[in-house]
N, C-alpha and C positions, 0 to 999 in steps of 0.2 A: 189370699193367697194371691188374689188376681193383683191386689195392693202392692206385694213385696213383689212381682215378676214384672208389673208399670216401672217400678221404683227401679229396682234393676234394671231396664231396659233405660230407662233415663239416664241412668248412673254409667250404665256402657256407652250411649249416644255421648252424654258428656263429657266421656272418657274420651272419646273418640275426636271429637272435637276438639280438646284441649290439645290433645296429640299433634292434629293434621294443625293446629296455628302454632305449634312448637314446629313441627317440620316446614310448616311455609317461611317463620322466622328464621331456621335455620339455613332454609335453602335461599332464602333472599340475603343474607349474609353472606354464605356462600360465593352467593354472583358478586355481591360486591368486593367481597378479598379475592376472586376472581378477574375480576377488573381492574382491581388495583395492581395486580400481578404483572396482569399482561400492560398495560399503562406505563409500569416502574420496568418492564422487559422493553418496551419499546425505545423508553427513554434509553436505556441502556446499550441496545444497537446503534441509535442515533450516536451517542456519544462515541461509541468503539470504531461507528464508519467515520465518523469527522475525524478521532484518534489517527484513523491509518491514514484517511486522507493527507492529512499535517504531515505525516511521516515520508510520506510517499513523496511527497513534495519537496520537503526539507532534504528528502535521500537523494533527489532528482539535482537540486540544485548543486549538494556537496559534488555529486558527481560534475556537474556541468565545469564546476568551477576545478576543481581537480583536472580534467579533461583541456579545462584552458590553460594551467598553470604548467601543463605538460608542453602542450604546443605550444604556449609562448616560449618556453624554454628551449623548446627545440627550434624554433625560429630562430631565437637568437644565437644558439649554436651554431644554427648551419651561415646565418647572416657571417660573424667573426670568420670563419670558416674561411667561408667566400672571398670577403677583405683580406683576409691574409692570402689566398692564393691570389688573388688579383694584383696585390700589392709586391709579389717575389718577380725579381729581376731574371729572366732566362738568358742564362751563358751564350756564348756563342755554342759552344759543344751541344748543350742541350738542346738549343733552339737547329741545329745542325742533326740531330738523334729525331727531334720531331718532324723536321722534313723531307728525312730521308726514310722515315718508318710511313710517310700518305704516300711520300709519291713508289715507293716501292711495295707497299702494299698491292699495288696493281696487278704488279708480275708475280707475286707471291701466290696468288691462288691460281696459275697458272699450272 
C-alpha cells in the first residue's frame, strides 16, 4: 500500500509541476501579448497625435490664408474708394457748404 501511496503522490506532484509549467507558459504568452498590445496602442496614440497636429497646422494655415484674402480685398476696396473720393472735384456750392459748416459749427454749440 505504501507503494501505491508513493506513486499517487509522485503522480500528483508531476501533475502539479506540469500544470505549473502550463500556467507559467500561459502567463509568459499573456505578458508578451500584453506588451504587444501596449506597443500597438503607443503607436496608435503617436499616429493620432501626429495626425491631429497636422490637421491643426492645416486648419490654421487655411484660416490665415482666408483672413489674408479678406484683408487684401478690404484694403483694395478701401484704396479704390479713397481714390474715387480724392479724384472728385467739389463745385463752388459744395465747397461753400463745407466751409460754412466748419465756420458756423463753432457758433452752433453755444
